N, CA, C and O atoms as a GROMACS GRO file, in nm:
protein
  344
    1MET      N    1   2.469   2.964   6.948
    1MET     CA    2   2.535   2.995   6.822
    1MET      C    3   2.685   3.010   6.846
    1MET      O    4   2.729   3.045   6.955
    2ALA      N    5   2.761   2.985   6.741
    2ALA     CA    6   2.907   2.989   6.752
    2ALA      C    7   2.957   3.133   6.766
    2ALA      O    8   2.905   3.225   6.703
    3ASN      N    9   3.057   3.149   6.850
    3ASN     CA   10   3.116   3.282   6.872
    3ASN      C   11   3.243   3.305   6.792
    3ASN      O   12   3.287   3.419   6.777
    4HIS      N   13   3.302   3.198   6.741
    4HIS     CA   14   3.427   3.208   6.665
    4HIS      C   15   3.407   3.151   6.526
    4HIS      O   16   3.320   3.067   6.502
    5LYS      N   17   3.491   3.198   6.436
    5LYS     CA   18   3.485   3.152   6.298
    5LYS      C   19   3.505   3.000   6.290
    5LYS      O   20   3.435   2.932   6.216
    6SER      N   21   3.600   2.948   6.366
    6SER     CA   22   3.630   2.805   6.365
    6SER      C   23   3.514   2.724   6.423
    6SER      O   24   3.486   2.613   6.377
    7ALA      N   25   3.446   2.780   6.524
    7ALA     CA   26   3.332   2.711   6.583
    7ALA      C   27   3.214   2.708   6.487
    7ALA      O   28   3.138   2.611   6.484
    8ALA      N   29   3.198   2.814   6.409
    8ALA     CA   30   3.092   2.817   6.309
    8ALA      C   31   3.118   2.713   6.201
    8ALA      O   32   3.026   2.645   6.156
    9LYS      N   33   3.244   2.700   6.160
    9LYS     CA   34   3.279   2.600   6.060
    9LYS      C   35   3.254   2.460   6.115
    9LYS      O   36   3.201   2.374   6.045
   10ARG      N   37   3.292   2.438   6.239
   10ARG     CA   38   3.270   2.307   6.302
   10ARG      C   39   3.121   2.274   6.306
   10ARG      O   40   3.083   2.159   6.283
   11ALA      N   41   3.036   2.373   6.334
   11ALA     CA   42   2.892   2.352   6.337
   11ALA      C   43   2.839   2.313   6.199
   11ALA      O   44   2.754   2.226   6.186
   12ARG      N   45   2.892   2.380   6.095
   12ARG     CA   46   2.851   2.346   5.958
   12ARG      C   47   2.893   2.203   5.922
   12ARG      O   48   2.816   2.127   5.862
   13GLN      N   49   3.015   2.168   5.960
   13GLN     CA   50   3.065   2.033   5.932
   13GLN      C   51   2.980   1.928   6.004
   13GLN      O   52   2.949   1.823   5.948
   14ASP      N   53   2.944   1.958   6.129
   14ASP     CA   54   2.863   1.865   6.207
   14ASP      C   55   2.728   1.839   6.141
   14ASP      O   56   2.680   1.726   6.139
   15LEU      N   57   2.667   1.945   6.087
   15LEU     CA   58   2.538   1.928   6.020
   15LEU      C   59   2.551   1.839   5.896
   15LEU      O   60   2.467   1.752   5.873
   16LYS      N   61   2.657   1.863   5.818
   16LYS     CA   62   2.679   1.780   5.698
   16LYS      C   63   2.700   1.634   5.736
   16LYS      O   64   2.643   1.544   5.675
   17ARG      N   65   2.783   1.613   5.838
   17ARG     CA   66   2.813   1.476   5.880
   17ARG      C   67   2.690   1.408   5.936
   17ARG      O   68   2.667   1.290   5.911
   18ARG      N   69   2.609   1.482   6.013
   18ARG     CA   70   2.488   1.425   6.070
   18ARG      C   71   2.394   1.378   5.960
   18ARG      O   72   2.339   1.268   5.968
   19ASP      N   73   2.377   1.461   5.857
   19ASP     CA   74   2.290   1.422   5.746
   19ASP      C   75   2.342   1.299   5.673
   19ASP      O   76   2.266   1.208   5.641
   20ARG      N   77   2.473   1.298   5.648
   20ARG     CA   78   2.533   1.184   5.578
   20ARG      C   79   2.523   1.057   5.662
   20ARG      O   80   2.487   0.952   5.611
   21ASN      N   81   2.554   1.068   5.791
   21ASN     CA   82   2.546   0.952   5.880
   21ASN      C   83   2.404   0.899   5.890
   21ASN      O   84   2.381   0.778   5.892
   22ARG      N   85   2.309   0.990   5.897
   22ARG     CA   86   2.168   0.952   5.908
   22ARG      C   87   2.124   0.874   5.784
   22ARG      O   88   2.053   0.774   5.795
   23THR      N   89   2.167   0.920   5.666
   23THR     CA   90   2.133   0.853   5.541
   23THR      C   91   2.193   0.713   5.536
   23THR      O   92   2.125   0.616   5.502
   24VAL      N   93   2.320   0.703   5.570
   24VAL     CA   94   2.389   0.574   5.566
   24VAL      C   95   2.328   0.478   5.667
   24VAL      O   96   2.302   0.362   5.634
   25ARG      N   97   2.305   0.525   5.790
   25ARG     CA   98   2.248   0.440   5.894
   25ARG      C   99   2.109   0.390   5.855
   25ARG      O  100   2.076   0.275   5.881
   26SER      N  101   2.031   0.475   5.794
   26SER     CA  102   1.897   0.437   5.751
   26SER      C  103   1.903   0.329   5.643
   26SER      O  104   1.826   0.233   5.646
   27ALA      N  105   1.994   0.345   5.548
   27ALA     CA  106   2.009   0.246   5.440
   27ALA      C  107   2.054   0.111   5.495
   27ALA      O  108   2.005   0.007   5.451
   28VAL      N  109   2.146   0.113   5.590
   28VAL     CA  110   2.194  -0.012   5.650
   28VAL      C  111   2.082  -0.080   5.727
   28VAL      O  112   2.066  -0.202   5.718
   29ARG      N  113   2.006  -0.003   5.803
   29ARG     CA  114   1.894  -0.061   5.878
   29ARG      C  115   1.792  -0.126   5.785
   29ARG      O  116   1.738  -0.232   5.816
   30THR      N  117   1.766  -0.061   5.671
   30THR     CA  118   1.672  -0.116   5.575
   30THR      C  119   1.722  -0.250   5.520
   30THR      O  120   1.644  -0.344   5.505
   31GLN      N  121   1.852  -0.258   5.492
   31GLN     CA  122   1.910  -0.382   5.442
   31GLN      C  123   1.902  -0.492   5.547
   31GLN      O  124   1.871  -0.607   5.515
   32ILE      N  125   1.930  -0.458   5.672
   32ILE     CA  126   1.923  -0.557   5.780
   32ILE      C  127   1.781  -0.607   5.796
   32ILE      O  128   1.759  -0.726   5.816
   33LYS      N  129   1.685  -0.518   5.786
   33LYS     CA  130   1.544  -0.555   5.798
   33LYS      C  131   1.504  -0.652   5.687
   33LYS      O  132   1.436  -0.751   5.714
   34ALA      N  133   1.546  -0.625   5.564
   34ALA     CA  134   1.515  -0.712   5.451
   34ALA      C  135   1.580  -0.849   5.469
   34ALA      O  136   1.521  -0.952   5.437
   35LEU      N  137   1.703  -0.849   5.521
   35LEU     CA  138   1.773  -0.975   5.546
   35LEU      C  139   1.702  -1.056   5.653
   35LEU      O  140   1.685  -1.177   5.638
   36ARG      N  141   1.660  -0.992   5.760
   36ARG     CA  142   1.590  -1.063   5.868
   36ARG      C  143   1.458  -1.120   5.819
   36ARG      O  144   1.417  -1.228   5.863
   37GLN      N  145   1.390  -1.049   5.729
   37GLN     CA  146   1.265  -1.102   5.672
   37GLN      C  147   1.292  -1.226   5.589
   37GLN      O  148   1.214  -1.322   5.593
   38ALA      N  149   1.401  -1.225   5.512
   38ALA     CA  150   1.437  -1.341   5.432
   38ALA      C  151   1.473  -1.459   5.522
   38ALA      O  152   1.442  -1.574   5.490
   39ILE      N  153   1.539  -1.432   5.634
   39ILE     CA  154   1.575  -1.538   5.729
   39ILE      C  155   1.449  -1.599   5.789
   39ILE      O  156   1.437  -1.721   5.798
   40GLU      N  157   1.356  -1.514   5.831
   40GLU     CA  158   1.232  -1.563   5.891
   40GLU      C  159   1.149  -1.643   5.792
   40GLU      O  160   1.082  -1.739   5.831
   41ALA      N  161   1.154  -1.605   5.665
   41ALA     CA  162   1.080  -1.677   5.563
   41ALA      C  163   1.149  -1.807   5.523
   41ALA      O  164   1.090  -1.891   5.456
   42GLY      N  165   1.275  -1.824   5.565
   42GLY     CA  166   1.349  -1.945   5.534
   42GLY      C  167   1.404  -1.950   5.394
   42GLY      O  168   1.432  -2.058   5.342
   43GLU      N  169   1.421  -1.834   5.330
   43GLU     CA  170   1.473  -1.828   5.193
   43GLU      C  171   1.626  -1.824   5.198
   43GLU      O  172   1.685  -1.717   5.213
   44LYS      N  173   1.687  -1.940   5.186
   44LYS     CA  174   1.833  -1.953   5.202
   44LYS      C  175   1.910  -1.874   5.095
   44LYS      O  176   2.004  -1.801   5.128
   45ASP      N  177   1.871  -1.889   4.968
   45ASP     CA  178   1.944  -1.821   4.860
   45ASP      C  179   1.934  -1.669   4.872
   45ASP      O  180   2.033  -1.598   4.860
   46THR      N  181   1.813  -1.622   4.895
   46THR     CA  182   1.792  -1.478   4.909
   46THR      C  183   1.868  -1.423   5.029
   46THR      O  184   1.930  -1.318   5.022
   47ALA      N  185   1.861  -1.496   5.140
   47ALA     CA  186   1.928  -1.452   5.262
   47ALA      C  187   2.080  -1.447   5.242
   47ALA      O  188   2.146  -1.354   5.289
   48THR      N  189   2.134  -1.545   5.172
   48THR     CA  190   2.278  -1.548   5.147
   48THR      C  191   2.321  -1.428   5.063
   48THR      O  192   2.422  -1.364   5.092
   49ALA      N  193   2.244  -1.399   4.958
   49ALA     CA  194   2.276  -1.285   4.872
   49ALA      C  195   2.264  -1.154   4.949
   49ALA      O  196   2.349  -1.065   4.936
   50ARG      N  197   2.160  -1.142   5.028
   50ARG     CA  198   2.140  -1.019   5.106
   50ARG      C  199   2.244  -1.003   5.215
   50ARG      O  200   2.281  -0.891   5.251
   51LEU      N  201   2.292  -1.116   5.268
   51LEU     CA  202   2.396  -1.109   5.370
   51LEU      C  203   2.522  -1.045   5.313
   51LEU      O  204   2.586  -0.964   5.380
   52ARG      N  205   2.557  -1.082   5.191
   52ARG     CA  206   2.677  -1.027   5.127
   52ARG      C  207   2.667  -0.875   5.114
   52ARG      O  208   2.760  -0.802   5.150
   53THR      N  209   2.554  -0.828   5.063
   53THR     CA  210   2.539  -0.683   5.043
   53THR      C  211   2.529  -0.609   5.177
   53THR      O  212   2.583  -0.500   5.193
   54THR      N  213   2.461  -0.671   5.273
   54THR     CA  214   2.447  -0.609   5.405
   54THR      C  215   2.582  -0.600   5.475
   54THR      O  216   2.614  -0.498   5.535
   55GLU      N  217   2.660  -0.707   5.467
   55GLU     CA  218   2.791  -0.706   5.532
   55GLU      C  219   2.880  -0.598   5.471
   55GLU      O  220   2.950  -0.526   5.542
   56ARG      N  221   2.876  -0.588   5.339
   56ARG     CA  222   2.958  -0.488   5.270
   56ARG      C  223   2.921  -0.347   5.316
   56ARG      O  224   3.009  -0.266   5.347
   57SER      N  225   2.793  -0.318   5.320
   57SER     CA  226   2.752  -0.183   5.358
   57SER      C  227   2.779  -0.155   5.506
   57SER      O  228   2.813  -0.042   5.542
   58LEU      N  229   2.764  -0.256   5.591
   58LEU     CA  230   2.793  -0.238   5.734
   58LEU      C  231   2.941  -0.208   5.755
   58LEU      O  232   2.976  -0.117   5.830
   59ARG      N  233   3.026  -0.285   5.691
   59ARG     CA  234   3.170  -0.264   5.708
   59ARG      C  235   3.215  -0.130   5.649
   59ARG      O  236   3.303  -0.064   5.704
   60LYS      N  237   3.153  -0.092   5.539
   60LYS     CA  238   3.185   0.037   5.479
   60LYS      C  239   3.143   0.151   5.573
   60LYS      O  240   3.217   0.248   5.591
   61ALA      N  241   3.024   0.138   5.632
   61ALA     CA  242   2.976   0.239   5.727
   61ALA      C  243   3.069   0.246   5.849
   61ALA      O  244   3.094   0.354   5.902
   62ALA      N  245   3.119   0.131   5.892
   62ALA     CA  246   3.211   0.128   6.007
   62ALA      C  247   3.342   0.197   5.971
   62ALA      O  248   3.401   0.266   6.054
   63SER      N  249   3.390   0.178   5.849
   63SER     CA  250   3.516   0.241   5.810
   63SER      C  251   3.501   0.392   5.797
   63SER      O  252   3.598   0.465   5.812
   64LYS      N  253   3.379   0.439   5.770
   64LYS     CA  254   3.354   0.582   5.761
   64LYS      C  255   3.322   0.645   5.897
   64LYS      O  256   3.311   0.767   5.908
   65GLY      N  257   3.308   0.560   5.999
   65GLY     CA  258   3.283   0.612   6.133
   65GLY      C  259   3.136   0.627   6.168
   65GLY      O  260   3.104   0.685   6.272
   66VAL      N  261   3.046   0.576   6.086
   66VAL     CA  262   2.903   0.583   6.116
   66VAL      C  263   2.872   0.486   6.230
   66VAL      O  264   2.795   0.518   6.320
   67TYR      N  265   2.930   0.367   6.224
   67TYR     CA  266   2.919   0.266   6.330
   67TYR      C  267   3.058   0.240   6.385
   67TYR      O  268   3.157   0.262   6.315
   68LYS      N  269   3.066   0.195   6.509
   68LYS     CA  270   3.194   0.148   6.561
   68LYS      C  271   3.226   0.016   6.492
   68LYS      O  272   3.136  -0.060   6.456
   69LYS      N  273   3.353  -0.012   6.475
   69LYS     CA  274   3.394  -0.134   6.405
   69LYS      C  275   3.347  -0.259   6.479
   69LYS      O  276   3.306  -0.357   6.416
   70THR      N  277   3.351  -0.257   6.611
   70THR     CA  278   3.308  -0.374   6.688
   70THR      C  279   3.158  -0.397   6.676
   70THR      O  280   3.114  -0.511   6.672
   71THR      N  281   3.081  -0.290   6.669
   71THR     CA  282   2.937  -0.301   6.654
   71THR      C  283   2.903  -0.363   6.519
   71THR      O  284   2.817  -0.450   6.510
   72ALA      N  285   2.971  -0.317   6.415
   72ALA     CA  286   2.948  -0.372   6.282
   72ALA      C  287   2.986  -0.519   6.277
   72ALA      O  288   2.912  -0.600   6.220
   73SER      N  289   3.099  -0.554   6.335
   73SER     CA  290   3.144  -0.693   6.334
   73SER      C  291   3.047  -0.783   6.410
   73SER      O  292   3.016  -0.894   6.366
   74ARG      N  293   3.000  -0.735   6.523
   74ARG     CA  294   2.904  -0.813   6.603
   74ARG      C  295   2.774  -0.835   6.526
   74ARG      O  296   2.719  -0.945   6.527
   75THR      N  297   2.726  -0.732   6.460
   75THR     CA  298   2.602  -0.742   6.383
   75THR      C  299   2.619  -0.840   6.267
   75THR      O  300   2.532  -0.923   6.242
   76VAL      N  301   2.730  -0.829   6.195
   76VAL     CA  302   2.756  -0.920   6.083
   76VAL      C  303   2.764  -1.064   6.132
   76VAL      O  304   2.709  -1.154   6.070
   77SER      N  305   2.831  -1.084   6.244
   77SER     CA  306   2.846  -1.219   6.300
   77SER      C  307   2.710  -1.280   6.333
   77SER      O  308   2.684  -1.395   6.301
   78ARG      N  309   2.625  -1.203   6.397
   78ARG     CA  310   2.492  -1.254   6.435
   78ARG      C  311   2.406  -1.284   6.313
   78ARG      O  312   2.334  -1.383   6.309
   79LEU      N  313   2.415  -1.195   6.214
   79LEU     CA  314   2.337  -1.219   6.092
   79LEU      C  315   2.387  -1.342   6.018
   79LEU      O  316   2.308  -1.421   5.966
   80ALA      N  317   2.520  -1.359   6.012
   80ALA     CA  318   2.578  -1.475   5.944
   80ALA      C  319   2.537  -1.605   6.013
   80ALA      O  320   2.508  -1.705   5.947
   81ARG      N  321   2.537  -1.602   6.145
   81ARG     CA  322   2.493  -1.722   6.220
   81ARG      C  323   2.347  -1.754   6.191
   81ARG      O  324   2.310  -1.870   6.178
   82ALA      N  325   2.266  -1.650   6.183
   82ALA     CA  326   2.123  -1.671   6.156
   82ALA      C  327   2.101  -1.729   6.017
   82ALA      O  328   2.016  -1.816   5.999
   83VAL      N  329   2.178  -1.682   5.919
   83VAL     CA  330   2.166  -1.734   5.782
   83VAL      C  331   2.213  -1.879   5.779
   83VAL      O  332   2.151  -1.963   5.713
   84ALA      N  333   2.321  -1.909   5.848
   84ALA     CA  334   2.374  -2.046   5.850
   84ALA      C  335   2.277  -2.143   5.917
   84ALA      O  336   2.278  -2.263   5.887
   85ALA      N  337   2.195  -2.092   6.007
   85ALA     CA  338   2.102  -2.178   6.080
   85ALA      C  339   1.979  -2.216   5.998
   85ALA      O  340   1.902  -2.303   6.038
   86ILE      N  341   1.961  -2.153   5.883
   86ILE     CA  342   1.843  -2.185   5.799
   86ILE      C  343   1.857  -2.326   5.746
   86ILE      O  344   1.769  -2.374   5.673
   0.00000   0.00000   0.00000
């Protein structure tokens, strides 16, 4: 447990951020999963539409610090290549 007022505040902030990050990360993973299913099924139109929304949410999560920017860029790049290969 925190011994100082500032440490207690930091602990509270960490809990809030952890919950928010967990929610965002879960939502992004769900979108990626749906996109990969569309790619495997060979649905070009659906995959293209889902790629747009997935890329937007990934980049937004990276700007908020949930993901590193390079990780988000790498993931978007791989997904875009997979969609283009359909």
